[in-house]
BALUM-140903 format. One record per residue: residue in one letter; x, y, z of N, C-alpha, C in turn. Coordinates in steps of 0.001 Angstrom, whole numbers, plus 524288, in hexadecimal, padded with zeros to 5 digits. Atoms other than C-alpha are relative to their C-alpha. Last residue first. Example, Ala and Ser with C-alpha at 12.3 -4.5 7.8 and 13.67 -1.06 7.14 Angstrom:
2
S7FCCC7FB5A7FFC4835667FBDC81BE47FCFE80442802DA A8037A7FB5A800008300C7EE6C81E7880384804B080000 
END
This chain:
210
R8049E8013A7FD021E468A47CDBC7367FD76804FD801F4 D8045480032803A11EDCCA4C25BBC5D7FADE7FED3802E4 S801C87FAA4801961F7DBA50FABC6087FB4A8000C7FC8F G802217FD657FB841F8DCA437DBCC2E7FDD98057E7FEBE A8051D802777FF271FAB0A3CF7BBEF47FD17802B08048D R803907FE1E803E720570A4682BBBE77FA8B7FDE2800A6 G801247FAAD7FF0720C0FA437FBC8C77FC50802897FC04 S803967FFF97FBAD20AABA34FABC68F7FE9E805AD8018C K80533801BC801D3210B6A363DBB9257FC058003C8046D R8026C7FC138033821BDDA3EC5BBE317FA877FE567FE0A Y801517FB997FCAD21F0DA3571BC92C7FD2C8041F7FCE2 N804EC801817FD1021E34A29D4BBFFC7FE5880447803B6 W80441800368039722826A3097BB6FE7FACB7FEA6802AF I8017E7FA95801632312BA3436BC20E7FB4F7FFFA7FC83 R8021D7FD7D7FB4023135A2661BC76F7FE138057C7FEC8 L805548020B7FF36232BAA20DFBB9A87FD7680262804F1 M803587FD87803D123E82A299DBB72C7FA597FE45800B2 S800BE7FA867FE7F244BEA2530BC3D07FC71802D27FC53 A8035B8003C7FB7224291A16B0BC0707FEF280595801D2 E8053E8010A801BB24831A18FBBB2CC7FC2980002804B9 M801F87FB74802B125430A1F4ABB8937FA777FF3D7FE28 D8010C7FBDB7FC1A2563FA146ABC23B7FDD6804F77FD86 A80495801447FD14254C7A0A22BB7B17FE8B804238040E V804AB7FF6F8035625E6DA10E6BAEA07FB1A7FEB980323 E804397FDD97FC9D268FBA12A6BB9137FACE800757FD01 D803728045A7FEB7272E1A09D7BB22F7FB778019C80396 T8021E800157FA71279B2A14E4BAB7C7FC7C7FB5B800DD Y8050C8020E7FF4228201A1370B9F197FE637FFE7805C0 T8015F7FEF27FA7328DDDA1C3AB9EDF7FAA77FE098014D G7FDB5804057FCC12944CA1801B92397FF26800B880593 Q7FB8B7FDD27FD4C2915BA24DBB8B5F802D37FC0F8036B Q7FC577FDA8803B028881A1EFDB813B804E4801F180293 L7FD6080446802CF28251A1626B8B51803E38022D7FC44 A7FC898026C7FC4727F8DA221AB9403802CB7FB3F7FD42 Y7FB457FCCF7FF5B27A32A298DB886D803F07FD7A803B8 R7FD1380031804C627108A1E6CB8542804D78033980048 I7FD7C805138004126CC5A1D4DB93668034C7FFAA7FB24 I7FB947FFC27FC6826A27A2BF0B940F802EE7FAE17FFF7 L7FBE17FCAD80215261F8A2B00B87CC804BD8006680364 N7FD15802F88040125A8BA1F37B8D0080429803657FD84 R7FD3A8046F7FDB125693A2632B9982803557FD337FC0F L7FBB77FDA67FD11252D9A32C4B926F803587FBA480298 T7FC3A7FD9A8039824A95A2B5FB8893804A88020C802BC R7FD2180449802502441CA22E5B92CD80428801F07FC30 D7FCBF802317FC1524065A2F17B9A4F8033D7FBA77FDFF P7FB8A7FC537FEF223B30A35FBB8E3F803F57FDD280406 A7FC0D7FFD9803FE2333EA29E0B8A6C80493803C080107 P801537FCCB8047E22C08A288BB974D80478800467FC45 L7FF837FA4B7FF362310AA1D80B9FDA7FDEC802E87FB39 T7FAD87FDAA800B822BF6A0FE3B9D197FFF2805D780198 R7FCF5800B97FB1C22049A088BBA2338057D8023D7FFB8 K802777FDBE7FB57216A2A0DDCB9863803437FF92804DF M7FEC17FAA07FF0621F7FA0BA0B8CC27FDF9802188052E G7FB207FF3B7FD0921FEF9FCC7B8C5F8014A8059A80161 P7FE938044B7FCA5215BF9FB78B813B8054F8011F802EB A7FDBF8044B802BA21276A0912B7BC3801BE7FBA6803C9 R80346804C57FF21209BAA113CB843D8021F7FB547FCED R7FF89801BB7FAAF213F4A1BFCB85B17FCF57FB1480130 A7FADC802CB7FF78214BBA1CE7B7703800BF7FE1280592 L800828051A8024C2063BA1FEDB7695805197FCF38008C P802D88036E7FC7620840A2AFEB805F7FF277FA7D7FDE1 R7FC8E8021E7FC30212CDA3033B770A7FD0A7FCAB80421 V7FDD4805188015020940A313EB6BA9803647FDC280490 L803C2803F6801B020001A3C5CB6F1E802467FA6E7FF9D A804618008C7FC4220829A456DB77567FC627FBC27FE8D D7FDDB802077FB0621476A4359B6F0C7FB957FEB7803D7 V7FF5C805688010920C9AA45A0B627B8023D7FD4F804FC V80548802578002F20811A52A1B680F800777FA1F7FEFD G800D2804307FBFE215BAA5631B6C477FAB17FDA17FFD2 W802FB7FE037FB8F2164AA6371B65597FEAE7FBE2803F9 R7FCD57FC0C7FCF72213EA5F09B5C717FD1D801E48049F L7FB4D802847FD8F21A5BA5265B583A802F5804188035E L80203803A77FC1320CEBA58D0B55C88048D7FD6F802DA I802397FCF67FB8E21318A6483B4EBF7FE7B7FC4A80479 F7FC0A7FD057FD8821BC8A5C3EB45FC7FE0D802CE804EB G7FCB0803A27FCF321112A52ABB430E8041B802DE802DE A8030D8017E7FB7A207BBA5DB4B3EDF803387FC468038A L800A87FBAA7FC8E211DCA63B3B35F47FD1F7FE898050D G7FACE7FEBE7FDB7215F8A56ABB302E7FF7E80499803D4 A7FED1804087FBF620800A5246B2E46804FF8011B80298 G803537FF337FB6A204C8A5F34B2765800F97FC138042B T7FE737FB197FDA621046A5E4AB1E2E7FCEC800F6804FB A7FB20801627FD0C20D7FA4FBFB1B70801D08051D802D7 G80161803797FB921FFA0A535AB17BF804947FECC8033D L802277FCCD7FBAC20451A5EFCB0F9E7FE5D7FC9F804B2 R8018E803F77FC0B20D0AA56E7B07277FE08802B2804BE G805B5800F98001A20D3EA608EAFBD77FE2F7FBFF803DE D800DE804B68035B21C05A5FD3AF99B7FA2D7FE7B7FFC5 A7FEE47FE6B8053921D65A6DCEAFEBB7FF0D7FB847FC22 A803D47FC6C801CB216B1A699FB0B0B800B38018A7FA7E L804B480325800C321F79A5DD0B0CCA7FBA0803807FE10 F7FF7D80345804A922B9AA663CB0AA87FB157FD067FEDE S800387FC8980460226E8A7070B146D800947FCD77FAEF L805AE7FF0F80107223E7A6583B1DEC7FF82803FE7FB8F V802758048F802422320BA6080B1C7C7FA4C800F87FED4 G7FDF6801A7804F0238CFA6D7EB1E827FCE77FBA67FD69 V8012B7FBBE803C823036A72EFB292B801C87FE507FAAC Y8057F800578017723096A65BCB30187FEA38043E7FC16 A800E9804BD8031D23F5EA651BB30367FA6E7FFD47FDFD L7FDBE7FF068050824074A7323B34D57FF4C7FB807FC5D G803167FC00802B823717A7096B3FFD801FE801137FA7F Q804C3802758021223DB0A6400B44197FCC7803C27FCB8 V7FE5C803E98039924B0CA6A87B45677FB387FD7B7FD56 I7FE4C7FD198049B24558A76E8B4BCD801A47FC087FBBF P804697FE2B8031F23D8BA6E97B557E801C08029F7FAC8 K800037FA47800002497BA66FBB5A457FBCE801FA7FC5C S804807FDDF7FD1C245F4A58D6B5CCE7FF85805F07FFBD L8049E800F18034F24F54A5350B52827FAE68024E8026D H7FFDB7FCB4804DF25AE2A5985B59507FB057FF5B7FCF0 V800087FA867FE4C257EFA53DCB66CE7FFBA803A47FB4B A8055B7FE4F7FEE12542EA46E3B608D7FF8D805AD801DF L802897FE9A804D2261B6A45F3B5AB77FA69801CA800D6 R7FDE47FAFE801EB267C5A46DEB68267FD8E801AF7FAF3 A8024D7FBEC7FCC425E63A3C52B6D33802338055A7FE36 G805537FF388018626207A3380B61CD7FD44804608030A G800107FD748051327064A34D9B64577FA8C801857FE1A P7FDDB7FA867FFAE26EC8A320AB72BD7FFB9802D17FADA R7FA68800507FFFD265D5A2640B701C80231805848002F V7FD0F7FB747FF942571FA24ABB72D9805FF7FEE780021 L7FC967FF2B80462250DDA1883B6DB3803B98047B80082 G7FC1E804108001824B00A13B0B7A7B803C88008C7FB79 P7FC647FFD77FB8E24419A209CB7C91804317FBE78001F G7FBFD7FC1D8004E23EE7A206DB6EA38039A80033804BA F7FAC58023D7FFC423784A138DB6F528049A803FB80064 I7FFE3804ED7FD1B229ACA17CBB7284805937FE15800D2 A8023D7FEF87FADD2297FA2637B6EA0800597FB0280354 L7FC217FD767FCB8232E6A22DEB639E7FDD58012880567 F7FB748036C7FF11229BDA191FB5D8A803EA8021E80390 L80198804197FC3421DE7A21BAB5F978045C7FC518011B Y800DC7FDE67FAF722438A2D6AB58FD7FEEB7FBCA80400 V7FACF7FE937FE1022936A25BEB4D6C7FF918020E8058E A7FD62805057FEB021BCFA1FD4B4B858054E801038025B L8022B801CA7FAF5215B9A2D66B4C51802547FACD801BE A7FE107FCB37FBB321EF3A3244B41E67FDE47FE4480533 G7FA91801297FF3321BAEA26EEB390A8027A803048047F L7FFCB8052B7FD3520D16A28C3B3AB58058B7FE7080122 V802077FF4B7FAB820E5FA373DB374A800297FAF08031C A7FC4D7FD0D7FD1A216F7A348BB2B917FE2B800AB805AB Q7FBCD803857FE8620E19A29AFB26838041A802EA80374 A8021F803AE7FC3D20285A331EB26EF804587FC3A801CF A800D67FD3B7FB1020A25A3DF2B201F7FE1F7FC1D80426 S804B57FCD17FFA720EF2A34C8B15657FF738026D8054E S804A9802F48003A21D0FA3051B14277FB3A8039480057 T7FF6C8050A8027822B28A34BAB12267FAEA7FCD37FF91 V7FD687FFB08050422AABA433DB14CE7FFD77FAC97FD01 L803357FC998038922081A4289B1F6980253800817FAC2 F8044D802E680255227AAA3700B25617FC998031B7FC73 V7FE00803C2803CB23433A3EA3B27447FBAE7FD2B7FD5E L7FDD77FCD68047422D43A4A36B2DB9801F87FC297FBB4 L804847FE3D802D422585A40F3B365C8019B803017FB35 M801B08044B8034323253A3A48B3A057FB06801927FCED W7FC65800D880481237F6A4717B3ED97FE077FBC77FC56 V7FFEB7FB218035722C73A4AF1B474C803507FF247FB3F A8046C8001C8034A22B0DA3CBEB4BCF7FF7E804CC7FCB0 A7FEDB803F48043423907A3CAEB506E7FB507FFCB7FC48 H7FC997FD87803C2235FBA493EB57E98016F7FC517FBC2 A802B57FBAE802E7229F8A4376B5E8180381802817FBD8 P8044780251802F7230AAA36A8B62467FD408042D7FCB9 F7FE7A801538053223D0EA3E8DB65F47FB6E7FD357FCE2 R803BC7FD698036C236F9A4524B71CC800F87FE887FA51 A8050E801277FDCF23DCDA3C15B7B667FBB5802397FC74 W8017C805678018F249C5A3CADB72987FA787FE828020F A800908004B805B624A74A4B8BB739C7FE4C7FA9B7FE3F S804FC7FD5B8011C247E9A4B32B824E7FF047FF8D7FA31 A80442803957FE90252BEA4101B84137FAA3802467FEA9 E8002180436803DA25C2DA497FB7C4E7FB847FC2280140 R8018E7FDF28051A258C8A55C1B84117FF9F7FBAC7FC02 L805777FEF37FFD025927A4E8FB91077FDFB801FC7FABA L802D9804F27FF8426659A48DBB8E557FA378009D7FFCC R7FF95802C78052126BB1A55DCB89A77FCE17FB0D80014 E8036D7FD4D803E426657A5CB1B95A78003F7FD7F7FAC8 L8058D8018D7FF3526C3DA52AFB9EFF7FC71802877FBDE G802F07FBAA7FE0927A06A53FAB996D7FA1A7FEBD80049 M803857FDED803EE28081A4A11B90A97FD388050E801D1 R7FDB97FF788052528C88A46FBB98B87FC788029F7FC0D E7FBA87FC3F7FFB928750A49A3BA6548023B800E37FAA6 V802347FADE7FF0C27A16A433DBA39680483804377FFFC V802B27FE30804ED280B8A376BB9D547FDEF805A2800DF E7FC157FEFF8043728A4EA35ABBA87F7FD82802327FB1F P7FD557FAFD7FF2C27FE6A37E0BB328803ED801217FBA2 S7FB568005D8037227749A2CC5BADD8803158050880063 F8009380452803C726BDCA298DBB6AF804B97FF487FC91 A7FED1804FD7FD2226FCBA3259BC1FC7FFFB7FB527FC55 N7FA9B7FFF87FE9827067A3E3BBB938801A57FB28802E2 L7FD06800B3804D726366A3AADBB327805BB7FFE180130 L800518059F8018825D63A38BDBC0C9803037FEFF7FAF8 E7FD13803127FC662624FA45F1BC56A7FFE77FA487FE7A D7FA687FF498011625D73A4D34BB9A08034E7FC6680359 T7FDAE7FB3A7FDFD2502BA4756BBB9C8059C8008F7FE6F T7FB04800FD7FD5824759A3D19BB513801F78055680222 H80107801297FA98239E9A3BEDBAF388050A7FE51802BC F7FCF7804B87FE5C23D81A42C3BA2A47FF0B7FF22805A9 W7FF75800B67FA7523388A4C72B9CEA802E97FAC280105 V7FF6D805A57FEB1234B8A5132B8F01800F57FF87805C9 G804E9802237FD7922EF6A5EC5B8C51800577FA1F8014C E8035F8021B803E62394FA62A6B825A7FAEF7FDE08024B A8022E7FBC08030323FF1A6BC1B8C6B7FC2D7FE0B7FBC7 T7FC7C7FD6A803CD2422BA6032B955C7FCD68041C7FCEC F803377FDF38046F23B4FA5C24BA1C48035B802FA7FC80 I7FD297FC0A80322242D5A53B1BABCB7FC9F801717FB61 G7FEF6800938056723BDFA4BCEBB651803158049C7FD8F H80229804C18021D23652A4A2CBC3C0800B07FFBF7FA1C P7FF1C8047E7FCA123DD9A5410BCBE77FE3A7FABD7FDA2 M803D37FFE97FBAD23ECBA5D60BC082800A07FB278038A S7FFE8804BD7FC8424980A6030BB6BD7FC6C800DB80477 V8015A7FE897FAB02466EA69B4BABD97FFEF7FB2680346 H80363803697FD1F24CD6A67F7B9EA07FF368022780585 Y8023F803FA80363252EFA6FEFB93D47FC0F7FCA3802E9 A7FE648056A7FEB52556BA7BC7B9C927FD337FC3C7FC86 M804738033D7FE2B25398A8921B9633801917FA5C80098 
END
């Protein structure tokens, strides 16, 4: 099964992440990086980091449940989510993106939650156990994404920028290019192309809603 589907106005990955770019544009933007790393790997790592706010919140909720009250744990996890939803694309690094791929695996998260929630339940902390279970479900199922990410888009300076997945992919490729000594100066052209595709998709969606 293919990891991503390329369409005339974007790339859609198996995780449900949409990039407003094309295979051809990415190859033109930094052919050395695409050739060396492989397009699928770049998309997989960018997708994992684009969804990292939710996955980081999953892990931090678990940590906070052990070290603080249930209410503080929930607020702390939401703060982590919101911070990464706003600033995450600018923080992406190759090593971090690779780590995000592993930390996003359902089996890894599931085993960690089974272990920690079992410990909390045995310790009589039923409120923390319930908060952990509810938080895990809401974060994994994308409910928190749907509710909180629109707020992140309204943060100062965010409305005029590319969507977070596109900024993540762009920045990840630039970081790899710098790491390999093949920095590209086509950033403005790539952003302009992404914006054209993004605006096309938004106008098409608006037209279909009427």
